[in-house]
N, C-alpha and C positions, 0 to 999 in steps of 0.2 A: 759255614761248612760244618757238618756234623762230624764229631770225632767218634770213631768206632774202635773201642778196645776189644781186641779180636785175637783169636787163634782158630785155625780151620777145623773146628769141631762141628758136629751137626747143629748145636745151638748157635754157634757163631755164624754159621752159614745161613741160618734163617734171616739174620739181619742184613748180611751182605746181599742176599737175593732180593729182599724187600727194597733196599736202597737202589739197587740196579733197576728193579721193576718200576719204581716210582721216579726214577731219573733224578735222584737227589745227589747233590754234591756231598762227598764225604772223604774223610782222611782216616786211613788205617793207623792205629796205634798198636803195634804188635805186642802181645803178652805171651811169652813162651811159658806155658804151664809146666813143662818138664824141668825148667830151671827155677821155677818158683816166682815168676813175675807177678802172679796173682796175689802174693802176700806182701807186696811192696806197700808201704804206708800211703803213698799217693794214690794207689789204685784202691785200697781199702776205703778211702774217703768216698769213692764213687760206688764201689761194689763191696759193701761190708760182709757179704757172704763169700768173698774171695773166689768168685766164679766169673769166667768170661761167658758171654759178652756183656759190655756195658756201653752206654753212649753218653756224650756230653753234647747238648744242642745249645750253641751260643745264642740262638734266637728261640728260646723256649716260651712258656706261658708268660704273658705280659712283656714279652720282648727281652726277658732276662735269661742268663745261662741256666741250664737245667740238666741235671744228670739223672740217669735211670739205669737200674740193673734189672735182671730177670728178663729172659728173651720174650716171653709172652707179653709182659707189660710193655716192653719196648715196641713190639709189633702193634699193639693196640694204640700206643701213643703216636707212632709214626703214621698209622692208618688214619687216625683222627686229625693229625696235623695236615696230612696231604689230601684227605678226602678220598683215598683210594683203598680198595680191597677190603672194605668193611662197610656194609650197607647202612644207610640211615633208617631204613625200614626196621622197626623194632623186631618183627618176627624174623626177618632175614639176618639182622644183626646178631640176635641171640642164638640162632642156628650156627652162625660162624663162631661166636664165642664158645658155644658148647663144644664144637669139634676142636677148637684151639685148646680148651681145657683138657679134652681127651688126650691130645698129644702131650701136654705138659704133665698130666698126672699119671698117665698109663704108658704111652708109647716110649717116651724118653726114659723114665725110670726102669721099666722092664727090659727094654732093649739094651740100656746101659749096663744093667746087672748081668744080662746074658753075655754081653761082650766081655765084661770083667772076669767072670768065672770061667769062661771058655778060653780066654787068651792071656789074661794078665795075672790071675791068682797064682801065687807060688805053690799053693797046695790045692790040688784038684779035689773038688767036692762033687761027686756024681749027683747027689741030691740037689745041690744048688744049680748045676748045669741043667738037669732035667726040669726042675721047677721053672726056671726063667725061660728055657727053650719052649716049654709047653705054653707058658703064659704069652710069650711072644707070638706063637702061632695062633693062639686064641684071638689076640688083638688084630693080627693080619686078617683073620676071618671076619672080624667086625668091620674093618675097613673095606674088605672086598664086598661084603653084603651091602654096605652103604653106597659104594661106588657102582653097584649094580642098578641103583635107582636114580642115578644122575651123573653128569659129566664130572662134577667136582664134589668136594665134601659138603659144601653148604650153599648150593645154588651156583652162583657165579664163582669164578676163580677168586680166592680170598686169602687172608692171612692164615686161615686154617690149612689150606694147601701148602702155603709157603712154610709154615711151621713143621708140617708132617713130612714134606718131601725130603729134606736132608737126612732124616732118620731112615727113610726107605730107599735112598739112592743106591746103597750097596746091594740091595736086593735085585737090582737090574742085572747084575752079573751072575745071579744065581737062577739060571733058567729052570732048574728042577723045582726050586721053591715056587717060582712064579707060575709054573704050570698048574699049581693048586689054587691060584688066585687070579683068574683071568681079568677080572674087573680092575684089580690093583695093577696088573701088568699094563692094561690099556691106559690107565691114569698116569702111571710112571712115564710111559712113552710120551704122552701129551705134555706133561710138565717139563720133562727133560728137553723137549724140542724148543722151548721158549728161549730166545736169545738172552734175555735178561737173567734167566736162571743159569744158563751156561756161564755168563760173566760172573755172577755171584759165586758159583762153585769154583771159578778159576782163581779167586783171591787167595793168595799165599798157598796155592795148590801144591807147591813143591814141598811143603811141610806136612802134607796130609798123612803120609805113611811113615812119619817119623818113628823110629824104633826106640822104645824107652829102655835106657840102661838102668842099672841098679840104683844109681843116684836119682834118676827121674822117677822110678817107681817109688822110691822112698818119699820123694816130694809129693807125689800124687796120691799114694795109698798108705803111707806110713805115718809115723807119729807127728810129723810136721803139720799134717792136716788138722790136728786136734790141739795144737798149741793155742793158748789164750792170747788174744791180741787186743 
C-alpha cells in the first residue's frame, strides 16, 4: 500500500486523483503545512525540499521500498508503475511529458504567486498582482488554444490533465473568467465529471479552505522557511 504524505493543495491533489484513477491502494499520512509538519526530520528524509506531496512505495523498483518527492516525478513514476495515463508511444509519451512540464514550470509557479500576492501578502504590491495576474491569463490562453485542437492536453486523458486540473479547478466557480476560455471550460467540465477525480478531490476536503493565522503565515512564508536543516 502506497503511503501518500499529503495536504489538500493543488499539488497534493494531483497524486490523490491519480491513485483513485489507477485504483491503487494507498494510505494518507497527513502533513499540516500550517503547523510546520513539512519540517519534521522524518519527513525531510523523504522530501528534502520540505514540500508536500511525497510518497513511499513499499513495493518499489526491485521490490524494495522507494520514496519520491516532487509531484511531477511522482506522476511519471506511478504512470510507469501501473502502465496507465502515459503512452508507451514515444511521440505521444513526450507530448504528455511536455504538457506535464508546462504545468510544473508555468501553471503552478505563476498561479501560486498570483494567489500569494492577491490573498496572503501582508503588504499589497500592485505591480506583483498585475504581473502574476497577466501571466496567469496568458497561460490560460495557451491552455485554451491547445484544448481547441483536442479533447485533452496530450491526446488521450493523461497525467498532463491530472497535473493541470487541480490548479484549474477553482476556475470552475469563476464563470466570468471561463467565458473568455470556452475550450478550457469544456475540458474542466469533462474532467470534473470523472468519478475518480471527484474522489481524489474529496480527500481531506474539510481542510481545503483552512484560514491561515499569523502563526501559520509565519511558518509558510516567514523566516522558518529559510532555516538551514
